[in-house]
N, C-alpha and C positions, 0 to 999 in steps of 0.2 A: 503493499498500498506507500510505502514512502517512495518508492519510484515514479509514483502517478504524479506526485508533486512538482519533480521535474520534466517527466514526460509530456504531460498534457501543455503546460505553456509552451514547451519547444514545438510542439505538433501545431499549436495555433500559430505562434510566430512561422511556422515555415509554411503553413496554410497561405497565412496573409501575405508572405513574400512571393509566392506562387500566384496568387491572384492579383497581386501588385503588378507581375511582370507580366502576366495575360493582358490586363488591362490596358498599360502602357503599348504592348505591342499592337494591342486594338486600335487605340488611339493613334499612333504614329502610322497606321497603314502596313503593317507587315504582313499581313493576308491581303493585299489588293490585289497582287497579280501573281497567282500561285502557278500558272502553267508558263507564263512570259519566259522565262529563264530557258526552259526544257526548249520551246518553240524557237528562241532565237539562237541555239547550238545547232538546231535540225536545219531551218532556214535561213541562214545568212545571206545578205545579199553580195558577197563579193565572187563575182563570177569570173573574174579574170585571175589566173594564179599570180603567185609572186615571182618576180623577176629570178630566175636563176635555180626555179623549183625543178623537178623531173616527177615524171608518174614513176610509180612503183613498178609498172610493167614495162617502161620506156617506150611505149608507142606499141608493143606486140600485144595480139588479141589473144584471148586464153587458148585456142588452138595452138599458137606457135610458141609457148612458154615451156622451158625445160624444167625437169626436174632435178635438183642437186641432192644427189643422198649418198 
């Protein structure tokens, strides 16, 4: 029973801190655009390759690749 004197206030403080963190995240629009980051990775607008970059296949199609074994 003596341990409840310490555990109940600690639980209340941690619960209040978690609620405060959740309310802060809601007020600062942390949950505004959940899918945006994933879509920006998949569909970015850079159509031209960077200068000096090469293709992993070096212009060869799948039937012309050789297997290094």
